[in-house]
C-alpha positions in Angstrom: 94.9 -1.1 13.9 92.8 -0.5 17.4 93.8 -0.6 16.9 94.3 -3.2 14.0 95.6 -2.7 17.6 97.4 -3.5 18.2 97.4 -7.2 16.2 100.7 -8.0 14.9 100.5 -10.7 12.5 103.1 -13.4 13.7 105.9 -13.5 10.5 106.2 -17.2 11.1 102.2 -17.7 10.4 102.5 -16.3 7.4 105.6 -18.4 5.9 104.3 -20.9 2.6 106.0 -23.7 2.5 106.7 -25.0 -1.1 106.3 -29.5 -1.2 108.0 -29.3 -4.3 111.5 -31.3 -5.3 114.8 -30.4 -6.8 114.8 -31.7 -9.8 116.5 -28.9 -11.2 119.7 -29.6 -9.8 122.0 -32.5 -11.2 123.6 -32.7 -7.6 121.7 -35.5 -5.6 123.8 -34.1 -2.4 122.2 -31.1 -2.7 118.9 -32.4 -3.1 118.9 -34.4 -0.6 120.0 -31.4 1.7 117.3 -29.2 0.5 114.4 -31.9 1.1 115.6 -32.3 4.3 116.0 -28.3 5.1 112.1 -28.5 3.7 110.8 -31.2 6.1 113.3 -29.1 9.3 111.6 -25.9 7.7 108.1 -27.5 7.9 108.3 -28.2 11.4 109.4 -24.3 11.9 113.7 -25.5 13.1 114.6 -22.7 11.2 118.5 -23.2 12.2 118.3 -26.8 11.3 116.4 -26.0 7.8 119.0 -23.0 7.4 122.2 -25.4 7.9 120.8 -27.6 5.3 120.1 -24.9 2.9 123.6 -23.6 3.2 124.8 -27.1 2.3 122.8 -27.8 -0.4 123.9 -24.4 -1.5 127.7 -24.9 -1.5 127.0 -28.2 -3.3 125.1 -26.1 -6.3 125.3 -22.4 -6.0 122.5 -21.6 -8.6 119.6 -23.6 -6.3 117.2 -20.8 -6.6 114.8 -22.9 -5.1 117.1 -23.5 -1.8 117.7 -19.4 -1.7 114.1 -18.9 -1.6 113.5 -21.5 1.2 116.6 -20.5 3.2 114.8 -16.9 3.0 111.6 -18.2 4.2 113.5 -19.8 7.3 115.5 -16.4 7.8 111.8 -14.7 8.2 111.1 -17.6 10.4 113.5 -16.7 12.8 112.8 -12.8 12.1 115.7 -11.6 10.1 114.0 -10.4 7.5 117.0 -8.4 5.8 118.7 -11.6 5.8 115.4 -13.1 4.2 115.0 -10.4 1.5 118.7 -10.9 0.4 118.1 -14.5 -0.4 115.3 -13.8 -2.1 116.6 -11.3 -4.3 119.5 -14.1 -5.3 116.2 -16.5 -5.8 115.3 -14.1 -8.4 118.4 -13.0 -9.9 118.3 -17.4 -10.7 114.7 -17.6 -11.5 113.4 -14.0 -12.5 109.9 -15.3 -12.8 109.7 -17.5 -9.6 106.0 -16.6 -8.2 106.8 -17.9 -5.0 110.1 -15.8 -4.4 108.5 -12.6 -5.8 105.3 -13.3 -2.7 107.7 -14.5 -0.1 109.4 -11.4 -0.8 106.5 -9.3 -0.6 105.9 -11.1 3.0 109.3 -9.9 4.0 108.8 -6.5 2.9 105.6 -5.9 4.4 107.0 -6.7 7.8 109.6 -4.5 7.7 106.8 -1.7 6.6 107.7 -1.4 3.0 104.0 -1.5 1.9 104.6 0.1 -1.6 107.7 -2.6 -2.1 105.4 -5.6 -1.1 102.5 -4.4 -3.3 104.9 -4.2 -6.2 106.4 -7.7 -5.1 102.6 -9.7 -5.1 101.4 -7.6 -8.0 104.3 -9.3 -9.5 104.1 -13.2 -8.4 100.6 -12.6 -9.6 101.9 -11.8 -13.2 103.7 -15.1 -13.4 100.9 -16.7 -11.6 97.2 -15.2 -11.7 95.8 -18.2 -9.9 97.7 -17.6 -6.2 95.0 -17.3 -4.2 98.0 -17.0 -1.4 99.3 -13.8 -3.3 95.9 -11.9 -3.3 95.5 -12.4 0.5 99.4 -11.3 0.9 98.6 -8.0 -1.2 95.4 -7.7 0.7 97.1 -7.2 3.8 99.2 -4.9 2.5 96.9 -2.8 1.1 94.8 -3.0 4.6 98.4 -2.0 6.3 98.2 1.1 4.4 94.7 2.2 4.9 93.2 1.0 1.6 90.5 -1.1 3.0 88.2 -1.4 -0.2 91.1 -2.6 -2.5 92.2 -5.3 0.6 88.6 -6.9 0.8 88.4 -6.9 -3.0 91.7 -9.0 -2.8 90.7 -11.1 -0.5 87.2 -11.8 -2.5 89.3 -12.6 -5.7 91.6 -15.1 -3.5 87.7 -16.9 -2.2 86.8 -17.1 -5.5 89.9 -18.5 -6.6 89.8 -21.1 -3.2 86.6 -21.3 -1.8 87.9 -23.3 1.1 91.1 -21.1 1.7 90.0 -20.2 5.8 92.8 -17.0 6.2 91.0 -15.5 3.3 88.0 -15.4 5.2 89.4 -14.1 8.5 91.5 -11.6 6.8 88.8 -10.2 5.1 86.5 -10.6 8.4 89.5 -8.0 9.9 89.6 -5.7 7.1 85.4 -5.5 7.2 85.5 -5.0 11.1 88.1 -1.9 11.0 86.0 -0.5 8.0 83.3 -0.6 10.6 85.6 0.9 13.3 86.0 3.8 10.9 82.3 4.3 9.8 81.2 4.7 13.8 84.5 6.7 15.2 86.6 7.5 12.2 89.6 5.7 13.9 90.7 6.6 17.2 89.3 8.6 20.3 92.4 10.1 22.3 92.1 8.2 25.3 89.8 5.3 25.7 88.9 1.5 24.2 86.0 1.5 21.3 82.9 2.9 22.0 80.1 2.4 19.6 77.1 3.9 21.3 77.0 7.4 19.6 73.4 8.7 20.3 71.9 9.2 17.0 74.6 8.8 14.2 73.5 6.3 11.4 76.2 3.6 11.2 76.2 0.9 8.2 76.7 -2.1 10.2 76.8 -5.0 7.4 80.1 -4.5 7.1 80.5 -5.9 11.4 77.8 -8.2 10.5 80.0 -9.4 7.1 83.3 -9.4 9.3 81.2 -12.5 11.2 79.8 -13.6 8.6 83.5 -14.7 7.4 84.8 -15.7 10.7 81.9 -18.0 10.9 82.8 -19.9 7.6 86.7 -19.7 8.9 85.8 -21.5 11.7 83.2 -24.0 9.6 86.3 -24.7 7.7 89.1 -24.7 11.0 86.9 -25.2 14.1 90.2 -25.6 16.4 91.6 -22.4 14.7 91.9 -20.0 18.3 92.7 -16.8 15.9 89.6 -16.9 14.2 87.4 -17.6 17.6 89.7 -14.1 18.6 89.5 -12.3 15.2 85.3 -12.7 15.3 85.3 -11.8 19.3 86.9 -8.9 18.1 83.8 -8.2 15.4 81.6 -8.8 17.8 83.2 -6.1 19.9 83.2 -3.9 17.0 79.1 -4.1 17.0 79.1 -3.6 21.1 77.9 -7.0 21.6 80.3 -7.1 24.7 79.0 -10.8 26.2 79.2 -13.0 23.2 82.8 -11.3 22.6 83.7 -12.4 25.8 82.6 -15.9 25.1 84.5 -15.8 21.6 87.7 -14.6 23.4 87.7 -17.4 26.2 86.9 -19.5 23.6 89.9 -18.6 21.9 92.0 -19.5 24.9 90.4 -22.5 25.1 91.3 -24.0 22.1 94.9 -21.9 22.6 96.5 -21.1 26.4 99.3 -19.3 24.7 97.6 -16.8 22.0 98.7 -13.7 23.2 96.6 -11.3 21.2 93.0 -12.9 22.9 94.3 -12.2 25.9 94.7 -8.9 25.0 91.4 -8.9 23.1 89.6 -10.0 26.3 91.0 -7.1 28.3 89.8 -4.9 26.3 86.7 -6.0 26.6 86.8 -6.6 30.2 88.2 -2.7 30.9 85.0 -1.8 28.3 83.1 -3.5 31.0 84.4 -1.6 33.8 86.3 -4.4 35.5 89.7 -2.4 34.9 91.8 -5.1 37.4 90.6 -8.2 35.4 92.1 -6.2 32.5 95.0 -5.4 33.5 96.2 -9.3 34.7 94.9 -10.1 31.1 97.1 -7.4 29.5 99.8 -9.2 31.6 99.6 -12.5 30.5 99.5 -10.8 27.0 103.0 -9.2 27.6 104.2 -12.5 29.5 103.6 -14.6 26.1 104.8 -11.6 23.9 107.0 -9.4 25.1 106.5 -7.1 21.6 102.9 -7.4 21.8 102.4 -3.1 21.5 98.4 -3.1 22.0 99.0 -5.0 25.5 101.0 -2.3 26.7 99.0 0.2 25.1 95.5 -1.0 26.5 97.3 -1.8 30.1 98.8 2.1 29.9 95.5 3.2 29.1 93.4 1.2 32.6 95.9 2.7 34.9 95.4 5.6 33.9 92.0 5.3 34.2 93.2 4.1 37.9 94.9 7.0 38.2 98.1 5.4 38.2 99.8 7.9 35.5 102.9 7.4 35.8 103.0 3.9 34.9 100.2 4.5 32.4 102.9 6.6 30.5 105.5 3.9 31.1 103.7 1.3 29.2 102.9 3.4 26.6 106.5 4.4 26.0 106.7 0.6 25.6 104.0 0.4 23.4 105.7 3.1 21.2 109.6 1.8 21.6 107.9 -1.0 19.9 105.9 0.6 17.5 106.7 4.0 17.1 104.2 5.0 14.6 100.9 3.7 16.4 99.2 6.7 16.4 96.5 5.7 19.0 99.6 5.5 21.7 100.3 9.3 21.3 97.0 10.1 21.8 96.6 7.8 24.7 99.8 9.1 26.3 98.8 12.9 25.6 95.8 12.2 27.7 97.7 10.2 30.1 99.8 13.5 30.3 96.9 16.0 30.4 95.9 13.9 33.3 99.1 14.4 34.8 98.9 18.5 33.7 102.1 18.0 32.2 100.6 20.5 29.4 103.6 20.8 27.4 104.2 16.8 26.8 100.2 16.5 26.5 100.6 19.1 23.4 103.6 17.9 21.9 101.9 14.1 21.9 98.6 15.4 20.5 100.4 17.2 18.0 102.0 14.0 16.9 99.0 11.6 16.7 97.7 14.1 14.4 100.7 14.1 12.0 100.1 10.7 12.2 96.2 10.0 11.9 94.6 12.5 9.3 91.4 11.0 10.2 89.7 11.2 13.5 91.6 14.1 14.9 88.6 15.9 16.7 89.2 15.2 19.9 93.1 15.5 20.1 91.8 18.7 18.5 89.9 19.4 21.9 93.0 18.5 23.6 95.5 20.8 22.2 92.7 24.0 22.1 92.1 23.0 26.2 95.8 22.9 26.6 96.8 26.2 24.6 93.5 28.1 26.6 95.3 26.9 29.9 98.4 28.3 28.8 96.8 31.8 28.2 97.2 31.0 24.5 92.8 31.5 23.8 93.2 33.0 20.5 95.3 31.1 18.7 94.0 28.5 20.5 90.4 29.5 18.9 91.8 30.1 15.2 93.4 26.5 15.1 90.2 25.0 16.6 88.4 26.7 14.2 90.3 26.1 11.2 90.0 22.1 11.7 86.1 21.4 11.7 83.4 22.4 8.9 82.0 24.8 10.5 78.8 23.1 8.5 79.4 20.0 10.2 75.9 18.4 12.1 78.0 15.5 13.9 78.5 15.8 17.7 82.1 16.9 17.6 81.3 19.4 15.2 78.8 20.8 17.9 81.4 20.7 20.9 83.6 22.4 18.6 80.9 25.3 17.8 80.2 25.2 21.5 84.0 25.7 22.5 84.8 28.4 19.8 81.6 30.7 21.4 79.3 29.5 18.4 76.8 27.8 20.4 75.1 28.9 23.3 75.6 26.8 26.4 72.0 26.1 26.5 71.8 25.5 23.3 74.4 22.7 23.2 73.2 21.2 26.4 70.1 21.0 24.9 71.4 18.1 22.6 72.0 15.9 25.7 69.1 16.7 27.4 66.8 13.4 29.4 64.4 13.1 26.5 66.9 12.6 24.3 67.8 9.0 22.7 71.6 9.2 23.2 74.1 7.4 24.6 75.1 8.4 28.5 78.8 9.3 26.5 77.8 11.3 25.0 76.4 13.7 27.8 79.8 13.0 29.8 81.4 14.8 27.2 78.8 17.7 27.1 79.6 18.2 30.9 82.9 17.9 30.5 83.4 20.2 27.9 80.8 23.0 29.4 82.3 22.4 32.6 86.5 23.5 30.8 84.6 26.3 28.9 83.2 27.4 32.4 86.7 26.9 33.8 88.7 28.7 31.4 86.0 31.6 31.0 86.4 32.1 34.9 83.2 30.3 36.7 84.8 27.6 38.9 81.6 27.1 40.4 79.3 26.4 37.0 82.7 24.5 36.5 82.3 22.2 39.1 78.7 21.1 38.9 79.3 20.1 35.4 82.5 18.2 36.3 80.7 16.4 39.1 77.7 15.4 36.1 80.6 13.9 34.7 81.8 12.1 37.4 78.8 10.3 38.2 78.8 8.8 34.5 80.1 6.0 32.6 83.8 5.2 34.0 85.1 3.7 30.6 85.2 7.5 28.7 88.4 10.0 28.5 86.1 12.5 29.9 84.9 10.9 33.0 88.9 10.5 34.5 89.7 13.8 33.1 87.0 15.4 34.9 87.9 13.5 38.3 91.3 15.1 37.6 89.5 18.7 37.1 87.7 18.0 40.5 91.1 17.5 42.4 93.1 20.3 41.0 89.5 22.2 42.5 90.0 21.0 45.6 87.3 18.8 45.8 
């Protein structure tokens, strides 16, 4: 979540401000303070709003709506526990307040309590089945849980209820883009930016095309929405259209020069194109604008690792994990940075942690574990572990790598899959040469290994195996 990598939802952006007044209170003073609080809340003057709601509640302690709105103000400040306490109080006073249920669900979602959030959105929809925003909020929670089809169904329902709800279009676009990413790469590689050139693998691009169509619709409704341009750029990035993606990221930043995630997105696109210095500059700017953006630290760390600066790469990835300790891609990337630095034990721990957090797309991390255990003298145990993690009859490219490493596919058969007459991407050839080199190295054939590493090092620079091959050549004195 790259990761929606990487794309943190700003709490303040998800607040829903109600315009209803306070006829339910007999205190004119309470109503005046509460209405003043609403005005300040809409201007994002959270401290001023809280002060007004405090005064309103002193005058009328049973004013449920004031608790609800004070919760929104606290949520805007990042005080999620305080917000939830206020939403709880509002619901004690008015158990059928759909807005309070919805708002509490948003706060729980930001705390990572996706099940609790979904339960609150369900309750809100029981009280108000036509609340399109509640469907959107539930869809976001489902997406964050990994239920992409359920998320898309909720966004569809929201748009049936309100076809002009721009947010629902780009939230649906994001879910479709993530679904496409999973269909292509299975979630995350061990140490690289998105790679959609997977040779002969057949993927359904309808999800990517649908994502772009959704963002186009959102932009029709709001042409000045910088985030929508960023989202469309990400969808184009997923489909491999780097130049168009860059144009959208540039447009997003023209519309909002302080949109930190767009700098991160543009950095990823530049890195894929091989412009690592410019990518790092974009990550730096993203971090200046939002020091709590884990994806920016992660991607900057990856770029530094590719540049050979493994110490600072690991430091950046550590920062990403300090912000989000469950960011699976960060463990995979730190594992590979440690691999480059030849910190075998640390790399092994990171790859294993990645596999614990990411049940999907473990193949390349599993290859890393196999290589490290084999280097540490545990070849037999490494073989058994790798054999247990793959479908022996799998026909995809990672399955061929596994069979080759385990000796179930000859080197000639393995390299024939990447022969010049095959219509495959250069990335796959780079991978083949690297893994063939590693198997030869581990089998004691350093000369053959060197030749294969040299072929890989001459290949595309934006894949992890290129960096690994260069590190192995250096270790071999070349």
